[in-house]
C-alpha positions as MATLAB code, in Angstrom:
seq = 'XXXXXXXXXXXXXXXXXXXXXXXXXXXXXXXXXXXXXXXXXXXXXXXXXXXXXXXXXXXXXXXXXXXXXXXXXXXXXXXXXXXXXXXXXXXXXXXXXXXXXXXXXXXXXXXXXXXXXXXXXXXXXXXXXXXXXXXXXXXXXXXXXXXXXXXXXXXXXXXXXXXXXXXXXXXXXXXXXXXXXXXXXXXXXXXXXXXXXXXXXXXXXXXXXXXXXXXXXXXXXXXXXXXXXXXXXXXXXXXXXXXXXXXXXXXXXXXXXXXXXXXXXXXXXXXXXXXXXXXXXXXXXXXXXXXXXXXXXXXXXXXXXXXXXXXXXXXXXXXXXXXXXXXXXXXXXXXXXXXXXXXXXXXXXXXXX';
ca = [
      58.090   39.789  126.350;
      56.411   41.274  129.107;
      57.279   45.005  130.554;
      58.118   42.956  133.768;
      60.180   40.470  132.207;
      62.584   43.421  130.220;
      62.394   45.753  133.927;
      64.131   42.000  135.263;
      66.586   41.435  132.442;
      67.634   45.145  132.684;
      68.871   44.627  135.760;
      71.084   41.453  135.029;
      72.127   43.410  131.702;
      73.536   46.395  134.404;
      75.103   44.088  136.888;
      76.888   42.264  133.622;
      74.989   39.114  133.505;
      73.509   37.807  130.750;
      69.402   37.162  131.084;
      69.162   34.542  128.586;
      71.707   31.132  128.140;
      71.283   28.797  125.342;
      73.321   25.460  125.756;
      73.786   22.973  123.253;
      73.183   20.075  125.378;
      74.089   17.448  122.740;
      76.248   17.150  119.697;
      74.681   14.045  118.275;
      71.206   14.469  115.766;
      69.900   12.053  113.674;
      69.151   14.509  110.850;
      71.759   15.858  108.466;
      70.311   19.265  107.195;
      72.005   21.172  104.530;
      72.854   24.766  105.952;
      73.108   23.453  109.306;
      75.386   25.737  111.383;
      75.926   23.702  114.306;
      77.682   21.300  112.873;
      79.119   23.804  110.194;
      83.317   23.995  110.773;
      83.970   27.570  112.014;
      81.030   27.125  114.282;
      83.177   27.254  117.426;
      85.827   29.425  115.990;
      87.683   27.514  113.476;
      89.004   24.703  116.262;
      87.582   21.412  117.440;
      83.778   21.359  115.986;
      80.709   20.435  117.693;
      81.222   16.664  117.092;
      84.945   16.898  118.645;
      83.365   17.766  122.128;
      83.033   15.553  125.393;
      79.406   15.599  125.578;
      77.833   14.377  128.776;
      74.675   12.162  129.280;
      72.501   10.757  132.357;
      73.122   12.189  135.787;
      76.615   13.770  134.746;
      74.708   15.948  132.026;
      71.404   16.983  134.262;
      73.717   18.068  137.034;
      75.812   20.019  134.828;
      73.340   22.001  133.183;
      71.937   22.915  136.921;
      75.168   23.884  137.940;
      75.643   26.015  135.165;
      72.060   27.445  135.550;
      73.255   28.356  139.183;
      75.879   29.633  138.288;
      74.653   31.921  135.466;
      70.846   32.693  136.670;
      69.394   33.276  133.496;
      65.950   34.062  133.257;
      65.192   32.431  129.905;
      67.126   28.955  128.676;
      67.209   27.843  125.281;
      67.794   23.891  125.068;
      69.510   23.062  121.561;
      71.821   20.813  119.939;
      71.869   18.295  118.160;
      68.810   17.593  119.034;
      67.341   17.672  122.604;
      65.529   15.099  122.076;
      68.686   12.385  121.980;
      68.806   13.043  125.262;
      65.297   12.525  126.357;
      65.450   10.862  129.443;
      67.915   13.896  130.794;
      65.370   16.665  129.965;
      62.341   14.636  131.800;
      64.858   14.833  134.899;
      66.265   18.679  134.308;
      63.029   19.972  133.508;
      61.225   19.839  136.714;
      64.364   21.717  138.874;
      64.586   24.494  135.959;
      61.512   25.425  136.314;
      61.504   25.353  140.134;
      64.277   27.894  139.905;
      61.509   30.413  138.316;
      63.531   30.046  134.768;
      61.935   30.115  131.166;
      62.667   27.341  129.549;
      62.702   26.377  125.912;
      63.328   23.231  123.830;
      64.582   24.093  120.255;
      64.042   20.169  118.079;
      63.122   18.424  115.158;
      60.613   16.387  116.937;
      61.956   12.770  115.661;
      60.438   11.308  118.705;
      57.552   12.286  121.039;
      57.898   15.153  123.601;
      57.245   14.326  126.759;
      53.666   14.034  128.162;
      53.422   16.076  130.889;
      55.222   18.819  128.630;
      51.589   20.764  127.710;
      50.849   21.301  131.200;
      54.062   22.616  132.241;
      54.301   26.623  132.705;
      57.041   28.846  131.377;
      57.943   25.419  129.425;
      58.053   26.011  125.802;
      59.103   23.788  122.555;
      59.735   24.805  119.559;
      59.597   22.324  116.461;
      61.656   23.141  113.655;
      59.985   22.707  109.769;
      61.652   23.194  106.666;
      58.948   24.465  104.414;
      56.334   22.180  103.052;
      55.934   18.218  103.459;
      58.290   17.518   99.974;
      61.039   19.864  100.446;
      60.994   18.842  104.694;
      61.093   15.612  104.173;
      63.368   15.660  101.619;
      66.106   17.590  104.128;
      64.918   16.155  107.614;
      64.502   12.720  107.573;
      64.120   11.068  109.427;
      62.204   13.621  111.201;
      59.308   13.796  108.440;
      55.971   15.119  108.391;
      54.122   11.936  109.317;
      56.738   11.393  112.545;
      56.678   15.019  113.710;
      52.220   14.722  113.708;
      52.598   11.665  115.631;
      55.056   13.332  117.738;
      53.523   16.211  119.064;
      49.678   15.074  119.156;
      48.105   16.341  121.981;
      51.084   18.859  122.837;
      51.400   22.855  122.345;
      54.030   23.703  120.173;
      55.455   26.332  118.365;
      56.136   25.665  114.360;
      59.566   27.497  113.375;
      60.247   27.791  109.997;
      63.216   28.928  108.424;
      62.867   30.559  105.031;
      64.981   29.934  102.438;
      65.606   31.375   98.993;
      64.201   28.203   97.310;
      61.089   29.010   99.052;
      60.725   32.307   97.976;
      61.048   31.047   94.254;
      57.161   29.481   94.740;
      54.631   31.751   94.746;
      52.749   31.598   97.551;
      54.699   29.236   99.459;
      54.555   31.331  102.936;
      51.012   31.338  102.842;
      50.605   27.428  101.726;
      52.877   26.711  104.719;
      50.478   28.649  107.360;
      47.553   26.910  105.593;
      48.578   23.535  106.451;
      50.012   24.239  109.841;
      47.611   26.903  111.986;
      44.465   24.910  111.891;
      46.197   21.749  113.801;
      44.697   22.220  117.786;
      48.762   21.186  119.043;
      50.092   24.088  117.311;
      49.933   27.156  119.498;
      51.898   29.745  117.195;
      54.285   29.705  114.290;
      57.305   32.157  113.598;
      59.651   32.715  110.492;
      63.142   33.127  110.423;
      65.394   33.745  107.524;
      67.937   32.013  106.605;
      71.242   33.351  108.297;
      75.184   32.548  105.918;
      78.150   32.612  107.411;
      80.575   35.771  105.329;
      81.432   34.148  101.924;
      78.803   31.646  101.809;
      77.025   30.303   98.376;
      74.474   28.587   99.061;
      70.723   28.324   97.297;
      69.371   28.858  101.042;
      70.231   32.472  100.682;
      68.106   34.996   99.935;
      68.611   37.649   97.183;
      67.579   40.959   98.506;
      64.549   40.746   96.554;
      63.122   37.463   97.733;
      63.949   39.051  101.120;
      61.908   42.112  100.439;
      59.029   39.499   99.005;
      59.567   37.420  102.481;
      58.681   40.467  104.310;
      56.354   41.621  102.381;
      53.901   38.374  102.634;
      55.106   38.231  106.550;
      53.130   41.471  106.641;
      49.977   40.392  104.949;
      49.864   37.134  106.186;
      50.187   38.131  110.130;
      46.761   39.603  109.338;
      45.147   36.441  107.758;
      46.533   34.117  110.394;
      46.442   34.540  113.909;
      48.490   31.985  114.894;
      51.843   33.796  113.069;
      52.967   35.113  116.002;
      55.080   38.165  114.448;
      54.173   41.832  115.156;
      54.845   43.828  112.309;
      57.744   45.464  113.648;
      59.503   42.461  114.207;
      59.056   41.549  110.848;
      60.074   45.253  109.273;
      63.326   44.464  111.144;
      64.191   41.926  108.631;
      65.001   44.835  106.113;
      67.582   46.519  108.234;
      69.068   43.762  110.573;
      71.734   44.391  112.858;
      75.060   45.346  111.016;
      77.509   43.442  113.222;
      77.160   41.422  116.771;
      78.016   44.356  118.385;
      75.006   46.256  117.167;
      72.761   42.841  117.809;
      71.105   43.054  121.849;
      69.881   39.374  121.098;
      73.952   38.369  120.395;
      75.234   41.086  123.612;
      72.745   39.763  126.265;
      72.729   36.192  125.467;
      75.595   33.379  126.501;
      75.880   30.720  124.560;
      77.578   27.225  125.201;
      78.580   24.448  123.544;
      78.018   20.411  124.388;
      81.109   20.193  127.051;
      79.051   22.688  128.667;
      82.174   25.072  128.901;
      82.637   26.408  125.063;
      81.604   29.564  124.411;
      80.143   30.328  121.151;
      80.727   33.404  119.929;
      79.430   36.211  118.058;
      76.102   34.792  118.410;
      74.311   31.471  118.862;
      75.294   30.800  114.653;
      79.143   30.817  115.686;
      81.905   31.366  113.216;
      81.691   34.601  111.535;
      77.817   35.133  110.398;
      76.853   37.337  107.679;
      75.174   40.154  109.845;
      74.054   41.828  106.432;
      71.671   38.724  106.097;
      70.875   37.644  109.487;
      67.679   36.516  109.647;
      67.153   35.518  113.220;
      63.924   36.094  115.119;
      65.513   36.748  118.319;
      67.582   39.135  116.769;
      64.594   40.668  114.912;
      62.478   40.819  118.044;
      64.812   42.584  120.567;
      65.775   45.053  117.605;
      62.067   45.834  117.512;
      61.996   46.822  120.897;
      65.434   48.519  121.144;
      63.468   50.551  117.760;
      60.959   51.803  120.259;
      60.940   55.442  121.447;
      60.228   56.154  125.161;
      58.337   59.061  125.047;
      58.729   59.215  121.612;
      62.126   60.712  121.409;
      64.665   57.931  123.354;
      64.825   54.654  121.916;
      64.980   52.159  124.109;
      68.649   50.455  122.362;
      70.372   53.242  123.305;
      69.578   52.532  126.896;
      70.400   48.980  126.543;
      73.656   49.571  125.071;
      74.348   52.318  127.415;
      73.138   49.505  130.368;
      75.168   46.732  128.383;
      78.423   48.719  128.732;
      77.987   49.616  132.534;
      77.345   45.644  133.269;
      80.353   44.458  131.452;
      82.877   47.343  133.372;
      81.386   45.494  136.386;
      81.268   42.370  135.451;
      85.582   42.825  134.368;
      85.939   44.524  137.772;
      84.244   41.413  139.743;
      86.168   39.678  137.829;
      89.544   41.286  138.621;
      88.170   41.640  142.002;
      86.836   38.013  142.747;
      84.014   39.620  144.553;
      79.950   38.919  143.636;
      78.082   42.614  142.913;
      74.912   43.225  144.473;
      72.751   45.818  143.327;
      70.047   47.297  144.322;
      66.888   47.329  142.377;
      68.239   49.802  139.164;
      64.602   49.788  138.037;
      62.071   50.721  140.546;
      59.600   53.450  138.654;
      59.290   51.233  135.771;
      58.566   47.592  137.997;
      55.509   50.019  140.054;
      54.224   51.004  136.420;
      54.262   47.142  134.817;
      50.912   46.383  136.271;
      49.212   49.136  134.219;
      51.030   48.642  131.313;
      50.291   45.851  128.238;
      52.687   43.481  126.646;
      55.834   44.719  123.813;
      53.866   42.296  121.511;
      50.525   44.134  121.576;
      51.872   47.487  121.665;
      54.186   46.594  118.127;
      50.745   45.172  116.517;
];
């Protein structure tokens, strides 16, 4: 994340507007992955589940997504599901106008079908392909999105590989290194991310990492990032896995991201996982990335996180006032000094490495 993007996000936070938006554009997915949070009974708060919602398709979906974006005006939009490629025709129609609005768009998919032929050429469009470990384990968990099919469907693309580390993986020494050895040499792969499996409170699942497995995963990632340039995870981000935010109220990502389900109306709370996530075992890479930024101290004294939290409180107060008064709040640029400095500054990632 560049400083200019942080300045823009900060301005929206001060106005009580979420800088990030995530939309489950469909309830449909051809996969039945063990541990998938989207189809958990508690994902939407214990009432209707994702499969119970009336999702849209065709032009109604395209117009619905654009209406939400025009209303919320996010800087970044994550399109998730289900699997977004179930609605690949609608994606082809909505991506150009979303990018024309200046929104950075990320599509998170299993790549069970081919990606759009023009996608590699579109600036500010990013595709993250979810992979559940090495081929034997992945194919058993995520058929029909097998390794063979994924490799065929991402040919000629530029994608990010995202792997969620599980307890099963960490029981095999060298697993993460083998994973990187397979994926990083491929020209289609722009970068690789690791998350860790995040359970719900009370879950008892083999995917959950023990404290020892979690620490070993952190240690291995810190070593592997020096061996594999495509492992795009700064040291400070990786170290955040050892001390994740202890509640949604402490999580910058949860507090700055609006998440909507497949009817484009139902809010998913307290974060993208929904339900009652075990924050002490959180492994969300987005949460860790923003936590690393929040831990950075300006001038070596003032944590960025303290400023963010104060800004969020200000923004929430303004949002409540607007809601009561029915007015739209217009604000002057709250951070002109940082904006003037941004041209001479590097990225947060560069400073964290």
